[in-house]
Backbone bond lengths (Angstrom), bond angles and torsions (degrees), N, CA, C in turn:
res aa  C-N    CA-C-N  psi(-1)  N-CA   C-N-CA  omega(-1)  CA-C   N-CA-C  phi
1 M - - - 1.441 - - 1.516 111.48 -
2 K 1.339 116.43 -45.58 1.456 119.09 -178.55 1.518 110.54 -63.24
3 K 1.337 115.78 -35.38 1.460 119.23 179.15 1.525 109.79 -63.48
4 L 1.338 117.57 -42.91 1.458 121.29 178.03 1.518 110.36 -61.37
5 L 1.343 117.00 -46.09 1.455 121.01 178.89 1.524 110.19 -58.30
6 S 1.308 116.01 -46.34 1.458 120.43 -178.82 1.527 111.51 -61.63
7 V 1.328 117.00 -44.89 1.465 121.11 179.65 1.517 111.25 -64.26
8 L 1.343 117.79 -45.78 1.459 120.67 -179.62 1.513 111.61 -64.48
9 A 1.315 117.42 -45.41 1.469 120.67 -178.93 1.520 110.60 -64.76
10 T 1.344 117.21 -43.37 1.449 120.29 178.44 1.522 110.72 -61.44
11 G 1.315 116.83 -41.87 1.464 120.66 179.12 1.514 112.12 -62.11
12 L 1.320 117.03 -44.83 1.463 119.74 -179.89 1.522 111.49 -68.53
13 L 1.328 117.68 -38.21 1.454 119.59 177.37 1.521 110.51 -66.78
14 F 1.340 117.79 -34.85 1.458 121.67 176.43 1.521 110.27 -63.34
15 V 1.338 117.32 -44.33 1.464 120.94 177.72 1.524 110.01 -58.35
16 S 1.327 117.33 -43.04 1.459 120.93 178.88 1.525 111.16 -62.93
17 S 1.347 116.74 -43.82 1.455 118.97 -177.42 1.520 111.39 -70.23
18 V 1.342 118.04 -32.77 1.457 120.40 175.96 1.525 109.67 -64.89
19 A 1.327 116.56 -41.79 1.467 119.95 178.85 1.516 110.58 -62.55
20 V 1.345 117.61 -38.47 1.452 120.29 178.51 1.516 109.70 -64.00
21 S 1.346 117.92 -44.29 1.451 120.45 -177.20 1.518 112.95 -75.75
22 A 1.343 117.59 -15.26 1.460 120.26 -178.62 1.525 113.17 -81.58
23 E 1.315 118.27 -3.44 1.458 120.47 179.17 1.520 110.25 -63.47
24 S 1.315 116.78 151.52 1.457 121.40 -179.16 1.518 110.71 -71.67
25 A 1.324 116.28 165.21 1.460 121.47 -178.49 1.521 111.75 -59.31
26 S 1.333 118.45 -32.53 1.460 120.55 -179.55 1.521 112.31 -70.73
27 D 1.317 117.71 -18.09 1.462 120.88 179.63 1.527 112.25 -93.58
28 I 1.321 118.21 -2.50 1.460 120.87 -177.04 1.516 111.22 -60.80
29 E 1.338 117.67 -30.77 1.453 120.11 179.97 1.522 111.77 -70.58
30 K 1.311 118.19 -17.07 1.465 122.17 178.96 1.527 108.87 -81.03
31 P 1.334 117.65 151.89 1.462 119.40 -177.84 1.519 113.48 -74.37
32 G 1.287 114.61 152.00 1.454 123.36 169.97 1.519 104.89 -133.56
33 A 1.291 118.04 134.45 1.464 119.64 -175.48 1.510 110.41 -141.15
34 M 1.324 115.33 148.05 1.452 121.03 173.98 1.520 107.56 -143.99
35 A 1.305 116.24 132.99 1.458 121.36 176.68 1.516 107.93 -136.04
36 S 1.335 116.69 140.56 1.462 119.09 177.86 1.527 109.17 -144.51
37 E 1.324 114.29 157.88 1.455 121.36 -179.13 1.522 108.51 -146.18
38 L 1.329 116.60 132.83 1.460 122.34 176.03 1.520 108.36 -113.86
39 I 1.324 115.70 126.30 1.457 121.99 178.63 1.524 107.79 -118.56
40 T 1.324 116.92 131.67 1.458 122.09 176.92 1.526 108.40 -117.64
41 L 1.325 115.67 127.66 1.455 122.36 178.42 1.523 109.03 -122.07
42 T 1.330 116.99 140.41 1.458 121.78 177.05 1.525 108.78 -127.54
43 A 1.327 116.15 137.32 1.460 122.03 178.78 1.523 108.80 -139.83
44 T 1.330 115.66 159.89 1.454 122.23 179.24 1.528 109.28 -108.33
45 V 1.342 116.28 137.61 1.460 120.92 178.23 1.527 107.57 -72.58
46 E 1.336 115.84 120.32 1.468 122.25 -179.23 1.525 111.91 -97.92
47 A 1.340 117.01 -35.11 1.468 120.96 -178.29 1.522 109.34 -156.56
48 I 1.345 115.21 153.27 1.466 121.50 178.79 1.519 108.50 -138.13
49 D 1.320 116.41 134.32 1.462 122.43 172.94 1.530 105.35 -122.19
50 L 1.342 116.04 94.76 1.465 120.50 -175.73 1.522 112.65 -63.24
51 A 1.340 117.72 -38.51 1.463 120.91 -178.89 1.528 111.51 -61.45
52 K 1.325 116.28 -40.69 1.473 120.47 -179.73 1.528 112.34 -94.88
53 R 1.363 116.94 -4.55 1.463 123.57 -179.03 1.528 111.32 58.95
54 L 1.339 115.30 45.35 1.458 121.39 178.85 1.522 109.57 -111.20
55 V 1.332 115.78 135.92 1.459 121.92 177.13 1.520 107.49 -127.49
56 T 1.331 116.28 128.19 1.461 121.35 177.10 1.526 107.85 -101.37
57 L 1.336 115.46 125.73 1.463 122.11 -178.94 1.519 109.91 -113.94
58 K 1.354 115.58 143.02 1.460 121.56 176.18 1.519 108.05 -114.29
59 G 1.344 115.74 123.92 1.456 121.70 -178.73 1.511 112.54 -80.21
60 P 1.330 116.87 174.31 1.465 121.40 -176.86 1.527 113.49 -65.04
61 E 1.331 118.69 -19.27 1.462 121.71 179.33 1.527 111.94 -100.35
62 G 1.348 116.98 10.46 1.450 121.25 176.55 1.518 115.19 90.79
63 N 1.316 117.54 -4.66 1.462 119.98 178.56 1.528 109.73 -74.87
64 T 1.348 115.96 145.76 1.462 120.18 179.31 1.520 110.37 -119.75
65 V 1.319 114.45 152.88 1.458 121.88 176.58 1.521 107.36 -144.98
66 T 1.330 115.81 139.17 1.462 120.57 176.35 1.519 107.89 -107.86
67 L 1.332 114.98 126.29 1.455 121.67 -176.79 1.515 111.11 -114.91
68 K 1.314 116.40 141.21 1.469 122.87 172.01 1.526 106.32 -86.89
69 V 1.325 117.14 123.05 1.457 122.10 -178.29 1.524 108.68 -92.67
70 D 1.307 116.29 124.43 1.463 122.68 -178.65 1.528 111.31 -59.13
71 E 1.332 116.16 149.15 1.471 122.31 179.00 1.531 112.06 -59.41
72 Q 1.340 117.78 -25.99 1.462 120.56 -178.54 1.526 112.42 -73.61
73 A 1.325 117.28 -17.51 1.465 120.33 178.25 1.524 108.38 -72.46
74 R 1.301 115.68 118.86 1.461 121.19 -178.68 1.523 111.50 -80.64
75 N 1.328 115.04 157.22 1.462 122.83 164.92 1.521 115.13 67.48
76 L 1.312 118.81 27.95 1.458 120.41 179.76 1.534 111.06 -59.19
77 S 1.322 116.93 -31.76 1.471 119.77 -179.64 1.528 112.18 -66.04
78 Q 1.315 118.23 -14.77 1.471 122.32 177.80 1.536 112.44 -77.49
79 V 1.337 116.94 -18.05 1.463 121.49 -177.06 1.520 109.42 -79.31
80 K 1.328 116.28 135.55 1.462 122.59 -178.79 1.533 109.73 -125.45
81 V 1.331 115.86 153.65 1.461 120.83 174.17 1.526 107.98 -57.26
82 G 1.324 116.18 134.30 1.465 121.43 -178.38 1.522 113.50 99.78
83 D 1.337 117.36 -18.80 1.466 119.97 177.57 1.523 110.07 -62.46
84 Q 1.323 115.55 151.09 1.457 122.08 177.74 1.528 109.19 -98.55
85 V 1.332 115.86 132.18 1.462 121.90 176.03 1.524 106.66 -109.32
86 Q 1.318 115.79 126.70 1.460 120.37 178.92 1.518 108.90 -118.33
87 A 1.327 115.81 132.66 1.462 121.78 176.76 1.523 108.50 -122.47
88 D 1.318 116.10 126.07 1.463 122.79 174.61 1.521 106.64 -110.48
89 Y 1.331 116.32 123.73 1.460 121.84 -176.35 1.522 108.54 -121.69
90 L 1.330 116.44 123.08 1.458 122.66 179.02 1.519 108.59 -113.79
91 Q 1.308 115.67 132.66 1.461 121.45 177.05 1.522 106.75 -131.59
92 S 1.335 117.59 130.46 1.453 119.71 177.21 1.526 110.62 -143.14
93 V 1.333 114.01 153.13 1.457 121.69 177.04 1.520 107.08 -131.87
94 A 1.321 116.97 130.23 1.458 122.56 172.74 1.520 106.87 -118.98
95 L 1.331 116.28 135.34 1.456 121.46 -176.29 1.521 107.99 -135.93
96 Y 1.333 117.78 132.38 1.453 120.25 175.68 1.523 110.26 -151.63
97 A 1.335 114.22 154.93 1.461 120.47 -177.27 1.517 110.19 -75.47
98 Q 1.318 115.52 154.47 1.462 121.64 -179.18 1.524 108.73 -142.90
99 K 1.306 115.83 145.22 1.455 119.27 172.21 1.523 108.00 -72.09
100 P 1.331 118.39 143.30 1.465 120.43 -177.64 1.522 112.59 -78.03
101 D 1.345 116.31 54.87 1.471 119.63 -179.43 1.521 112.42 -101.63
102 G 1.328 116.74 1.16 1.458 120.13 177.34 1.511 113.81 71.88
103 S 1.348 118.28 20.58 1.459 120.38 -176.49 1.521 113.17 -71.51
104 L 1.323 117.99 -21.11 1.455 120.87 178.60 1.523 109.48 -111.06
105 P 1.329 117.67 152.68 1.468 119.48 179.83 1.522 110.95 -66.00
106 A 1.334 115.29 155.27 1.462 120.06 177.29 1.519 110.25 -63.89
107 A 1.324 117.26 -33.09 1.465 120.83 177.11 1.520 108.77 -157.18
108 A 1.313 116.33 140.84 1.465 121.90 177.08 1.520 107.43 -146.36
109 E 1.334 116.85 150.21 1.457 120.27 -177.92 1.523 110.03 -136.82
110 I 1.337 114.92 142.37 1.462 122.20 175.88 1.524 106.40 -126.04
111 A 1.330 117.33 134.95 1.463 120.36 178.53 1.527 109.30 -143.44
112 A 1.325 116.14 146.62 1.461 121.60 176.35 1.524 108.57 -149.04
113 V 1.335 116.09 145.83 1.468 122.11 179.01 1.522 107.90 -137.65
114 E 1.321 116.61 138.79 1.467 122.62 176.12 1.518 107.95 -131.65
115 R 1.349 117.16 128.25 1.466 122.04 178.75 1.520 110.07 -106.30
116 A 1.321 115.22 160.04 1.465 121.00 176.79 1.522 109.21 -66.05
117 P 1.337 117.48 146.53 1.460 120.44 176.18 1.531 110.94 -63.72
118 A 1.314 116.32 153.78 1.463 121.87 178.73 1.533 109.56 -56.35
119 G 1.343 116.33 137.31 1.450 121.98 176.80 1.511 114.57 92.52
120 E 1.324 119.06 -13.54 1.458 121.21 179.04 1.524 109.93 -96.64
121 K 1.330 115.87 171.03 1.461 119.83 174.94 1.528 108.13 -59.30
122 P 1.344 116.87 145.36 1.464 119.43 179.99 1.524 111.64 -60.06
123 G 1.287 114.99 147.35 1.454 121.81 176.26 1.514 109.27 -170.19
124 I 1.304 115.70 154.55 1.456 120.30 179.58 1.522 108.82 -152.80
125 A 1.308 115.96 147.01 1.462 122.49 171.45 1.520 106.13 -130.77
126 A 1.307 115.93 130.69 1.457 120.26 -179.43 1.517 109.16 -139.15
127 I 1.319 115.68 144.91 1.456 121.17 178.30 1.516 108.69 -138.11
128 D 1.316 115.59 141.13 1.454 121.78 179.30 1.520 107.11 -138.77
129 S 1.307 116.31 125.83 1.462 121.02 -179.19 1.515 108.83 -131.18
130 T 1.322 115.86 129.75 1.452 121.52 179.81 1.522 108.75 -122.10
131 M 1.319 116.15 132.68 1.457 121.28 176.98 1.523 107.91 -117.73
132 I 1.331 116.15 129.56 1.453 120.14 178.76 1.527 110.30 -129.97
133 T 1.311 115.32 151.42 1.452 121.67 167.79 1.512 105.74 -94.79
134 A 1.324 116.62 129.35 1.465 120.96 -176.09 1.518 109.81 -134.18
135 T 1.323 114.64 164.64 1.456 121.81 177.25 1.522 108.50 -111.86
136 V 1.334 116.14 135.27 1.460 120.35 176.90 1.523 108.24 -69.29
137 E 1.332 115.81 118.92 1.470 121.59 177.75 1.528 110.29 -84.37
138 S 1.339 114.92 -48.89 1.464 120.31 179.99 1.516 108.82 -154.52
139 I 1.331 114.62 163.00 1.455 120.56 179.94 1.516 109.06 -143.99
140 D 1.329 117.35 138.92 1.455 122.90 178.09 1.525 106.96 -123.27
141 L 1.340 116.03 104.23 1.459 120.71 -175.93 1.530 112.24 -66.99
142 E 1.336 117.70 -35.70 1.465 120.22 -179.70 1.521 111.62 -65.10
143 K 1.332 116.72 -45.88 1.466 121.37 -179.43 1.522 111.87 -85.79
144 R 1.337 116.94 -9.32 1.469 124.00 -178.48 1.529 110.81 57.85
145 T 1.336 115.80 45.56 1.454 120.89 178.09 1.522 109.63 -118.56
146 V 1.313 114.73 153.00 1.453 121.62 177.22 1.530 107.65 -138.19
147 A 1.324 115.73 138.03 1.469 121.63 176.60 1.519 107.42 -105.13
148 L 1.327 116.46 125.70 1.461 122.35 -178.51 1.520 110.06 -112.94
149 K 1.323 115.92 140.30 1.467 121.07 175.08 1.519 107.37 -106.69
150 G 1.351 115.59 119.73 1.464 121.59 -177.06 1.509 112.71 -79.85
151 P 1.341 116.84 177.00 1.464 121.99 -176.38 1.527 113.85 -65.33
152 E 1.333 117.63 -20.34 1.464 120.55 178.84 1.525 111.97 -101.31
153 G 1.346 116.78 10.53 1.458 120.75 177.41 1.514 114.69 89.21
154 N 1.335 117.88 -2.25 1.463 120.46 178.83 1.530 109.80 -76.88
155 T 1.339 116.82 152.26 1.459 121.76 -178.73 1.517 109.76 -111.05
156 L 1.320 116.40 137.14 1.461 123.65 178.21 1.519 107.50 -123.93
157 N 1.327 116.91 126.16 1.464 121.85 177.55 1.519 108.65 -102.19
158 L 1.336 116.60 126.05 1.457 121.97 -178.48 1.514 110.36 -122.15
159 R 1.316 115.37 144.48 1.468 120.63 170.91 1.508 106.20 -102.09
160 L 1.342 116.16 124.92 1.456 120.77 -177.94 1.524 110.13 -93.13
161 D 1.290 115.34 142.47 1.450 123.95 -179.08 1.531 110.72 -60.23
162 E 1.324 115.75 152.06 1.472 121.59 177.77 1.522 111.73 -60.15
163 R 1.329 116.81 -24.67 1.466 120.70 -178.35 1.516 113.01 -82.67
164 T 1.337 118.37 -3.03 1.465 120.73 -179.15 1.522 108.93 -64.73
165 P 1.332 117.10 117.41 1.465 119.10 -177.86 1.531 111.98 -79.58
166 N 1.325 115.57 152.86 1.467 122.82 170.03 1.519 114.25 56.77
167 M 1.309 117.85 29.60 1.459 120.16 -179.52 1.526 111.56 -60.32
168 E 1.333 115.44 -29.99 1.468 119.62 -179.90 1.529 112.13 -64.97
169 N 1.317 118.14 -15.63 1.469 121.44 178.89 1.525 112.98 -86.97
170 L 1.326 116.82 -8.61 1.457 120.70 178.56 1.522 108.55 -80.00
171 K 1.322 116.83 131.44 1.466 121.71 -176.19 1.530 110.31 -127.62
172 A 1.331 115.44 154.84 1.461 120.68 173.51 1.523 107.96 -56.95
173 G 1.325 116.14 136.35 1.460 121.78 -178.72 1.518 113.53 97.59
174 D 1.352 118.14 -16.69 1.466 120.54 177.87 1.527 109.85 -64.75
175 Q 1.327 115.20 145.78 1.460 121.51 173.84 1.529 108.17 -90.38
176 V 1.329 116.64 135.34 1.461 122.07 176.65 1.524 108.98 -133.91
177 V 1.303 114.62 159.87 1.456 121.49 173.77 1.525 106.68 -113.62
178 A 1.313 116.61 131.01 1.459 121.98 178.41 1.518 108.32 -122.71
179 R 1.334 116.59 131.54 1.459 122.25 174.68 1.521 107.04 -116.35
180 Y 1.335 116.13 121.01 1.461 122.68 179.75 1.523 107.06 -111.95
181 T 1.320 116.54 123.46 1.464 121.63 -176.60 1.521 109.98 -123.43
182 Q 1.332 115.37 134.37 1.454 122.43 173.07 1.526 107.43 -126.38
183 A 1.306 116.79 134.31 1.462 120.87 176.84 1.515 108.30 -138.46
184 I 1.329 115.91 144.00 1.467 119.92 178.56 1.523 109.14 -140.96
185 A 1.311 115.77 139.91 1.465 122.08 172.95 1.510 107.01 -127.19
186 I 1.319 116.55 127.61 1.461 121.46 178.19 1.521 108.03 -121.67
187 S 1.322 115.36 129.43 1.457 119.68 179.30 1.516 109.54 -134.24
188 V 1.333 116.52 153.10 1.458 123.04 177.74 1.515 107.37 -115.21
189 N 1.330 116.11 127.33 1.458 121.79 178.98 1.523 108.65 -113.67
190 P 1.331 117.88 136.40 1.469 120.34 -177.85 1.519 111.87 -60.33
191 S 1.331 115.68 150.51 1.466 120.11 176.21 1.515 109.49 -65.02
192 K 1.307 115.39 153.15 1.481 119.65 -176.77 1.494 110.84 -100.28
């Protein structure tokens, strides 16, 4: 599962970076930015109710949560008290300037899901990537933030990394493309 997550996330990040590098020479002065974060969480299975499809997990700080497991999740009967559940969550944003020629769609989405084979411990890897064309509403150079207005009128506020080049060249009214990607891999490891 983790291998699938890694391959899918790398592929989507590659697509984003190719789009950034494909800009024309006149757009080089405009900023291009990418930020990503990987979070790994581990919990121990404390209780299972197979009839109700409920699993109680205990986190590393002693907190517990009971989750309803969807019917599409295979192999729940393979999970035992004491098993370790690991979740890897990747979130990334890629942002780059675009000429207002309408060459890219106002919004596009890519999604993929992979489940564990029948008979194995439950696991899932899922990725969702959305690309939108947006208009810069406002920009704050001191705070390094930009407010974007999406194709449906919604506003997204982003903080740009210190490494974002030429941010001072970004102006209200500029068209940008933003790709937001979320990926998660969940695996169950037997108790030791």
